[in-house]
C-alpha positions in Angstrom: 0.7 -128.1 -48.3 0.4 -124.0 -49.2 -1.8 -121.8 -47.0 -4.9 -120.8 -48.9 -4.5 -116.9 -49.7 -8.1 -115.7 -51.1 -10.5 -113.7 -49.4 -12.5 -113.5 -51.7 -13.7 -116.3 -54.1 -14.1 -115.8 -58.3 -15.5 -118.4 -60.1 -13.8 -118.6 -63.8 -17.3 -117.5 -65.4 -17.2 -114.6 -63.4 -13.8 -113.8 -64.6 -14.9 -114.2 -68.3 -17.9 -112.5 -68.3 -16.3 -109.4 -66.3 -13.6 -109.5 -69.1 -15.6 -110.2 -72.0 -15.4 -106.6 -73.6 -11.9 -105.1 -72.2 -8.7 -106.2 -73.6 -8.5 -109.7 -71.6 -11.6 -110.5 -73.3 -10.7 -109.4 -76.6 -6.8 -111.1 -76.4 -8.9 -114.5 -75.5 -7.3 -114.7 -71.7 -9.0 -117.2 -69.8 -8.3 -118.0 -65.9 -8.1 -121.5 -66.5 -7.6 -122.5 -62.5 -7.5 -121.4 -58.9 -5.4 -123.1 -56.4 -4.8 -122.5 -52.6 -1.9 -120.1 -53.5 -1.8 -119.9 -57.5 -3.8 -119.1 -60.3 -3.3 -120.1 -63.7 -5.1 -118.6 -66.6 -4.0 -119.0 -70.8 -3.8 -117.1 -73.6 -4.0 -117.5 -77.6 -1.2 -116.4 -79.6 -3.3 -116.1 -83.0 -3.0 -112.8 -85.2 -4.2 -110.3 -82.8 -1.1 -111.0 -80.8 1.5 -111.0 -83.1 4.5 -108.1 -84.0 5.4 -107.7 -87.5 7.9 -110.5 -87.6 4.8 -113.0 -86.5 5.9 -113.9 -83.1 4.3 -112.8 -79.7 4.1 -109.3 -79.1 5.6 -108.8 -75.5 3.2 -105.9 -74.4 0.3 -108.9 -75.2 2.6 -111.5 -72.4 2.5 -108.4 -70.5 -1.1 -107.7 -70.8 -1.6 -111.3 -69.9 0.6 -110.8 -66.4 -1.1 -108.0 -65.2 -4.7 -109.1 -65.8 -3.9 -112.5 -63.8 -1.7 -110.8 -61.3 -4.4 -107.9 -60.6 -6.9 -110.3 -60.5 -4.8 -112.3 -57.6 -4.5 -109.2 -55.7 -8.5 -108.4 -55.6 -9.2 -111.9 -54.5 -6.5 -111.4 -51.7 -8.6 -108.4 -50.1 -11.5 -107.4 -48.4 -14.7 -106.5 -50.3 -14.5 -102.6 -50.3 -11.0 -102.5 -51.7 -8.9 -101.5 -55.0 -6.2 -102.9 -56.3 -4.1 -101.0 -58.8 -1.1 -101.6 -60.5 2.0 -99.4 -59.7 4.5 -101.3 -61.5 5.3 -104.0 -63.9 8.4 -105.4 -65.7 8.6 -108.2 -67.7 12.1 -110.4 -69.4 10.8 -112.3 -72.5 13.0 -115.3 -72.5 11.4 -117.0 -75.8 9.7 -116.6 -79.3 5.8 -117.7 -79.3 4.4 -118.9 -82.5 1.3 -118.3 -84.0 -1.1 -121.0 -83.3 0.4 -122.0 -79.6 -1.4 -121.1 -76.2 0.5 -119.4 -73.3 -0.3 -120.2 -70.0 0.8 -118.1 -66.8 1.1 -119.2 -63.5 0.9 -116.5 -61.4 2.0 -116.9 -56.9 2.7 -114.3 -54.4 6.2 -112.7 -53.4 4.3 -110.4 -50.7 1.0 -109.8 -49.6 1.1 -106.6 -47.2 -1.8 -104.4 -46.1 -0.9 -102.2 -49.1 0.9 -103.8 -51.3 1.3 -106.5 -53.1 3.9 -108.1 -55.3 3.4 -110.9 -57.6 5.9 -113.1 -59.8 4.2 -114.4 -62.7 5.7 -117.1 -65.2 4.5 -117.9 -68.8 5.4 -120.8 -70.6 4.9 -122.0 -74.7 2.5 -124.9 -74.5 6.0 -127.1 -74.8 6.5 -126.2 -71.5 9.6 -123.4 -72.2 9.5 -120.4 -70.0 8.8 -117.7 -72.5 8.1 -114.7 -70.2 8.8 -113.7 -66.2 6.6 -110.8 -64.6 6.8 -109.1 -61.7 3.7 -107.0 -60.3 3.5 -104.4 -57.7 -0.6 -103.3 -56.8 -1.3 -100.8 -54.0 -4.4 -101.5 -52.3 -6.4 -99.0 -51.5 -10.4 -98.0 -50.3 -12.4 -98.9 -53.2 -14.0 -95.2 -54.7 -17.1 -96.1 -56.9 -18.6 -93.8 -59.1 
């Protein structure tokens, strides 16, 4: 059985409300599951998400990956800390068509005191891996205001 890694819990409803008027909300990204050592989110592919050839724009895949990875990072730190993405890379492996639903699963590679590294895999609804991303976040004291 996987060890629980979360220090803070975020409900699916809280995630949706927090992102309602931000880029993830505008793209329809939804947190769908939080497991003991992973999180899952989905994003529909419609006219908001495509490039000129009618396929999912790679930037949308990166937004999904960074959104999910950043939220995972935040759930792994104590309250009062902030997680800031410092590097992300993505390999786009298969095209995604309009009308499809992309599902992302995020798992830790390393959860350190000051750096987290996450792997995020995106699959089309037929199970084909469409993108693999790696996100590195830095952990800092939160500065409100």
